[in-house]
C-alpha positions as CSV (number, residue, x, y, z in Angstrom):
1,M,127.4,86.3,-16.7
2,Q,126.5,84.3,-13.3
3,S,123.3,85.3,-12.3
4,K,121.7,84.2,-9.0
5,L,118.5,82.1,-8.4
6,T,116.2,81.2,-5.7
7,L,115.2,77.7,-5.5
8,S,112.8,76.0,-2.7
9,I,113.9,72.4,-2.6
10,D,113.3,70.0,0.6
11,K,115.9,69.7,2.6
12,D,116.5,66.1,3.0
13,V,117.1,66.2,-1.3
14,I,119.6,69.7,-0.2
15,V,121.3,67.6,2.2
16,R,122.0,64.5,0.0
17,A,122.9,67.3,-3.1
18,K,125.4,69.0,-0.8
19,H,127.0,65.3,0.1
20,Y,126.9,64.1,-3.3
21,A,128.4,67.3,-4.4
22,Q,131.0,67.4,-2.1
23,E,131.8,63.6,-2.9
24,N,132.2,64.7,-6.6
25,Q,134.8,67.8,-5.9
26,Q,131.6,70.5,-7.1
27,S,129.3,72.6,-6.0
28,V,125.7,72.5,-5.6
29,S,125.5,75.3,-7.9
30,S,127.2,74.0,-10.6
31,L,125.6,69.9,-10.2
32,V,122.2,72.3,-11.0
33,E,123.3,74.4,-13.6
34,A,124.6,71.6,-15.3
35,Y,121.5,69.9,-14.7
36,L,119.8,72.7,-15.7
37,D,122.2,73.2,-19.3
38,R,121.8,69.4,-20.1
39,L,117.6,69.6,-19.4
40,S,117.7,72.3,-22.0
41,T,119.8,71.4,-24.4
42,A,118.1,68.1,-24.8
43,Q,114.8,69.4,-25.8
44,K,116.2,72.3,-28.0
45,K,117.7,68.4,-30.2
46,D,114.7,66.0,-29.2
47,P,111.5,67.4,-27.2
48,A,110.4,64.1,-26.7
49,Q,114.3,63.3,-25.1
50,A,114.2,65.9,-22.8
51,Y,113.1,64.2,-19.7
52,N,115.0,61.1,-19.8
53,A,116.3,60.2,-16.8
54,P,117.9,57.0,-16.1
55,I,114.6,56.1,-13.9
56,T,112.9,57.1,-17.2
57,T,114.5,55.1,-19.1
58,S,114.3,51.8,-17.1
59,L,110.1,52.0,-17.1
60,A,110.2,52.6,-21.0
61,G,108.4,49.4,-22.7
62,M,107.5,48.1,-19.6
63,F,104.1,47.6,-20.5
64,A,103.4,45.9,-23.3
65,V,99.8,47.1,-24.1
66,E,100.1,49.3,-27.8
67,D,98.5,52.5,-28.0
68,T,94.9,51.6,-30.2
69,G,93.7,55.2,-29.9
70,Q,91.3,53.7,-27.0
71,D,90.0,56.6,-24.2
72,Y,92.0,56.1,-21.1
73,K,88.5,55.9,-19.1
74,D,87.4,52.9,-21.1
75,L,91.0,51.3,-21.1
76,L,90.6,51.5,-17.0
77,A,86.9,49.9,-17.1
78,D,88.2,47.7,-18.8
79,A,90.7,46.8,-16.4
80,R,88.9,47.3,-13.5
81,L,86.4,44.5,-15.6
82,E,88.9,42.1,-15.6
83,K,90.4,42.5,-12.0
84,H,86.8,41.5,-10.4
85,V,85.8,38.9,-12.9
């Protein structure tokens, strides 16, 4: 059953989405539906993977710092000290 959904999206994003949809012979609605379906399906399978977008994947592992359980504020303070020493 199809239902309507109203979204508020930046005008530039809408223009790019319409252009992309036209190039791929799809509607913007079908693109949004496919994206939401993929997002919700991925979350059911593996919640940690639900937000894996290409940019997220490319950034993963970018930082070599290991999680030592140290408080974020302490890590930030240490980084500021190192930067200004």
